[in-house]
N, C-alpha and C positions, 0 to 999 in steps of 0.2 A: 504494500500500500504506500502511495507517495506521501512524503513528509510535508509537502507543500500543496497548495491549491492548484487544481487543474482548471485552467480557464481558456476560453476561446480568444483568439487574436481578434481585436476589434475590426481589423481591416479585412482579413481573409477568412476568418472563422476557424483556422487550424487550432487544435487544442495543444496546449503546452503547459509545463509545470512552472508556475509563477513562484519565484523565490524573492519577492520584494523585501522580505525580512532578512535575506542573505544575498543582497544585491550582487556582490562580487562573484557569486556562484550561479547567478541567473543567466540564462541564455542570451538575454538582451545586452548584457555587459560585454559581449564579444564584439559588438558594433560600436565603434568609436565615433561619435557624432560631435561636430563642432557646436558651439553655442548657437549659431545661426541655424544649423540643421535641426537642433533640438527645438528651437522656436518654431520652425516650419512644421515639424511633425506635430507639435502640441497645438498648433492652430487648426490642424485637420482632425486630430483624434484626442480623446480624453483618457482612454484606458490603455492597457498594456497591448503591445504589439509583439509579434514573433520576430526573431532575428532576421528572417528572410524578408519580411515586410519593411523592417527598419533599413535594411540594405537597399531595397528597391526605392524607398522614399529618399534615402541619401543620394542615390544616383539621379533620381528625378530632380531633386533640388540643385545638384551640381550641373545638370544639363540645362536647367532653366537660367543659369547665370549668363 
């Protein structure tokens, strides 16, 4: 049984284990976003996103520059 909550990604719906209380071990911590990228993502979504979606949004932001 997972130690952390299983939640759906707000963007794609994929389920993943959220480790917000152990952020450095969470899958989202593998994506290194700049402050501007974080702001871009937070303007679009309120909840947790999977690492794949974070990478896609990072690329989307960078291509829009």
